[in-house]
C-alpha positions as CSV (number, residue, x, y, z in Angstrom):
1,X,69.7,49.1,32.3
2,X,68.5,49.1,28.7
3,X,65.6,46.7,29.7
4,X,64.6,49.0,32.6
5,X,64.7,52.0,30.3
6,X,62.6,50.2,27.7
7,X,60.1,49.1,30.3
8,X,59.8,52.7,31.6
9,X,59.2,54.0,28.0
10,X,56.5,51.4,27.4
11,X,54.8,52.3,30.7
12,X,55.0,56.0,29.9
13,X,53.5,55.4,26.5
14,X,50.7,53.3,27.9
15,X,49.9,55.9,30.6
16,X,49.9,58.7,27.9
17,X,47.5,56.7,25.7
18,X,45.2,56.0,28.7
19,X,45.2,59.7,29.6
20,X,44.5,60.7,26.0
21,X,41.6,58.3,25.9
22,X,40.2,59.6,29.2
23,X,40.5,63.2,28.2
24,X,39.2,62.9,24.6
25,X,35.8,64.6,24.3
26,X,32.8,62.3,24.1
27,X,31.1,61.8,20.8
28,X,28.5,64.6,20.5
29,X,24.9,64.0,20.0
30,X,23.4,64.4,16.6
31,X,25.5,65.1,13.5
32,X,29.2,65.1,14.3
33,X,30.6,66.2,10.8
34,X,30.7,69.9,10.0
35,X,31.8,71.5,6.8
36,X,32.4,75.2,6.7
37,X,32.4,77.3,3.5
38,X,33.8,80.8,3.9
39,X,32.7,83.7,1.8
40,X,34.3,85.9,-0.8
41,X,37.2,88.3,-0.1
42,X,38.5,86.2,2.9
43,X,40.1,82.8,3.5
44,X,39.1,80.1,5.9
45,X,41.6,81.2,8.6
46,X,39.0,83.5,10.1
47,X,37.0,80.4,11.2
48,X,40.0,79.2,13.3
49,X,38.4,79.9,16.7
50,X,35.0,78.4,15.8
51,X,36.8,75.4,14.5
52,X,38.8,75.0,17.8
53,X,35.6,75.3,19.9
54,X,33.8,72.6,17.9
55,X,36.6,70.1,17.7
56,X,37.2,70.3,21.4
57,X,33.5,69.3,21.8
58,X,34.1,66.2,19.7
59,X,33.0,67.4,16.2
60,X,34.9,66.8,13.0
61,X,35.3,70.1,11.2
62,X,36.5,70.7,7.7
63,X,36.8,73.9,5.7
64,X,36.2,74.1,1.9
65,X,37.7,77.3,0.5
66,X,35.7,78.6,-2.4
67,X,37.6,80.0,-5.4
68,X,34.7,82.4,-6.2
69,X,35.3,81.9,-9.9
70,X,32.2,79.8,-10.6
71,X,29.3,78.9,-8.3
72,X,29.1,75.5,-9.9
73,X,32.8,74.7,-9.4
74,X,32.6,75.8,-5.7
75,X,29.6,73.5,-5.2
76,X,31.6,70.7,-6.8
77,X,34.4,71.4,-4.3
78,X,31.9,70.8,-1.5
79,X,30.7,67.6,-3.1
80,X,34.2,66.3,-3.1
81,X,34.5,67.0,0.6
82,X,31.2,65.4,1.3
83,X,32.4,62.2,-0.3
84,X,35.2,62.2,2.3
85,X,32.8,62.6,5.3
86,X,32.1,59.4,7.1
87,X,28.4,60.1,7.8
88,X,25.7,62.8,8.1
89,X,27.1,66.3,7.7
90,X,26.0,69.8,8.6
91,X,27.0,72.6,6.1
92,X,27.9,76.1,7.3
93,X,28.3,79.0,5.0
94,X,29.1,82.7,5.4
95,X,28.7,85.5,2.9
96,X,29.0,83.9,-0.6
97,X,29.4,80.6,1.1
98,X,25.7,80.6,1.7
99,X,25.0,80.4,-2.0
100,X,27.5,77.5,-2.2
101,X,25.9,75.5,0.6
102,X,22.4,76.2,-0.9
103,X,23.7,74.7,-4.2
104,X,25.5,71.8,-2.6
105,X,23.1,71.0,0.2
106,X,20.7,68.7,-1.7
107,X,23.0,65.7,-1.2
108,X,21.6,62.9,1.0
109,X,24.5,63.1,3.4
110,X,23.7,66.8,4.2
111,X,21.2,66.9,7.1
112,X,21.1,70.7,7.6
113,X,22.4,74.1,6.7
114,X,23.7,77.0,8.8
115,X,23.8,80.5,7.3
116,X,26.1,83.0,9.1
117,X,25.6,86.6,7.7
118,X,25.2,84.8,4.4
119,X,23.0,84.9,1.3
120,X,20.4,82.2,1.0
121,X,19.3,82.5,-2.6
122,X,16.2,80.9,-4.2
123,X,16.4,79.3,-7.6
124,X,17.3,81.9,-10.2
125,X,18.7,84.5,-7.7
126,X,22.4,85.5,-7.5
127,X,24.5,86.9,-4.7
128,X,24.8,90.4,-6.2
129,X,21.1,90.5,-7.1
130,X,20.2,89.8,-3.5
131,X,22.7,92.2,-1.9
132,X,21.8,95.0,-4.3
133,X,18.1,94.5,-3.6
134,X,18.6,95.9,-0.1
135,X,21.8,97.9,-0.4
136,X,24.0,99.0,2.5
137,X,25.4,102.5,2.5
138,X,29.0,101.2,2.1
139,X,28.8,99.8,-1.5
140,X,32.6,99.8,-1.7
141,X,33.1,97.0,-4.2
142,X,35.6,97.6,-7.0
143,X,35.5,95.7,-10.3
144,X,38.6,95.3,-12.5
145,X,38.6,95.4,-16.3
146,X,38.8,91.6,-16.4
147,X,35.8,90.9,-14.2
148,X,37.3,90.5,-10.7
149,X,35.7,92.1,-7.6
150,X,37.5,93.3,-4.5
151,X,36.6,95.6,-1.6
152,X,38.2,99.0,-1.4
153,X,41.1,98.5,0.9
154,X,40.6,101.7,2.8
155,X,36.9,100.8,3.5
156,X,37.4,97.1,4.1
157,X,37.7,97.2,7.9
158,X,34.8,99.5,8.5
159,X,32.5,97.7,6.1
160,X,33.2,94.1,7.0
161,X,34.9,94.0,10.4
162,X,34.1,97.1,12.3
163,X,34.3,95.2,15.6
164,X,37.7,93.7,15.0
165,X,41.1,95.4,15.6
166,X,42.3,97.7,12.9
167,X,45.6,96.0,12.5
168,X,43.8,92.7,11.8
169,X,41.4,94.2,9.2
170,X,44.2,96.2,7.6
171,X,46.0,92.9,6.9
172,X,42.9,91.2,5.7
173,X,42.3,94.1,3.3
174,X,45.6,93.8,1.6
175,X,45.5,90.0,1.5
176,X,41.8,89.7,0.5
177,X,40.7,87.0,-2.0
178,X,39.1,88.5,-5.0
179,X,35.9,87.1,-6.4
180,X,34.6,87.2,-10.0
181,X,31.5,89.0,-11.3
182,X,30.6,85.6,-13.0
183,X,30.4,83.8,-9.7
184,X,28.6,86.5,-7.8
185,X,26.2,87.0,-10.7
186,X,25.6,83.2,-11.1
187,X,21.9,82.3,-10.7
188,X,21.3,79.6,-8.2
189,X,20.1,76.3,-9.7
190,X,19.2,74.7,-6.3
191,X,17.8,76.1,-3.1
192,X,18.6,73.3,-0.6
193,X,16.9,75.2,2.3
194,X,13.6,74.3,0.7
195,X,14.1,70.6,1.6
196,X,16.6,70.8,4.5
197,X,16.3,72.3,8.0
198,X,18.3,75.5,8.4
199,X,19.6,77.8,11.0
200,X,20.8,81.4,10.5
201,X,22.8,84.1,12.2
202,X,21.8,87.7,11.6
203,X,24.8,90.0,12.2
204,X,22.9,93.1,13.5
205,X,25.9,95.5,12.9
206,X,26.6,94.3,9.4
207,X,27.5,97.1,7.0
208,X,28.1,94.8,4.0
209,X,25.0,92.6,3.9
210,X,21.9,94.4,5.2
211,X,20.6,92.9,8.4
212,X,17.1,93.4,7.0
213,X,18.1,91.4,3.9
214,X,19.4,88.7,6.1
215,X,16.2,88.5,8.1
216,X,14.0,88.4,5.0
217,X,16.0,85.6,3.4
218,X,16.1,83.5,6.5
219,X,12.4,84.0,7.3
220,X,11.7,82.9,3.7
221,X,13.8,79.8,4.2
222,X,12.1,79.0,7.5
223,X,15.4,79.1,9.3
224,X,15.7,79.2,13.1
225,X,17.2,82.7,13.4
226,X,19.6,83.9,16.0
227,X,20.5,87.6,16.1
228,X,24.1,88.4,17.3
229,X,25.5,91.9,17.7
230,X,28.4,91.8,15.3
231,X,29.9,92.9,12.0
232,X,29.8,90.9,8.7
233,X,32.7,89.0,10.3
234,X,30.6,88.0,13.3
235,X,32.2,84.5,13.2
236,X,35.5,86.2,14.0
237,X,34.3,88.8,16.5
238,X,31.7,86.5,18.3
239,X,33.1,83.0,17.7
240,X,31.6,81.5,20.9
241,X,28.1,82.6,20.0
242,X,28.4,81.4,16.4
243,X,29.8,78.1,17.5
244,X,26.9,77.7,19.8
245,X,24.4,78.1,16.9
246,X,26.3,75.5,14.9
247,X,26.4,73.1,17.9
248,X,22.6,73.6,18.5
249,X,21.9,72.8,14.9
250,X,24.2,69.7,14.9
251,X,22.6,68.3,18.1
252,X,19.1,68.6,16.8
253,X,19.9,66.6,13.7
254,X,20.4,62.8,13.1
């Protein structure tokens, strides 16, 4: 009886392994490693759906959460992740994460950049300098006495996620990750988009980063631009479309 049971267990394990092998997604064409760098005021959980879409298509996806205390330190965090990647990698950044991937993207392993409602600074430019150059009517940032920046909780949803449910943005508002004036005023030392191909998503309903600012930065960078009707959190409200831009970029790279 024990031998029969053991044999059945072995047969079931073998069948399960064979099924898993048959149903595993084929290796995607182009670059298969993707590293996402979220922006300020939010954590990486908002990229959950985009992550799931991509991994089910065979991509390896990692998220590097910036601390938004120092642009240099956040770029170093991306460098640490890049050392773990097993080959060519595509960097994706939203909001402040665009500055981070611009700074970190000059490594040989990085083959391309994707900006999603993100800043794409040139050398010497900072996040706040760019955002203030084409201001949006919201302007609901609050600065503490010790140099930390948050978004007014009462305005958070309307400014950043007007196309998301209110209960979702209400929670994001009270759990937001503060950034520092130092990080957001840090001048970029590298503009990797000058030497790497780039793609960009303009969030046409963005009330936090002006869509016109997004277009001008991405045109300057020579990015392949996709316009998506969505808020600053377009990666949350339109994850399928954002994932498609990332996949198109990855497939065109080697």
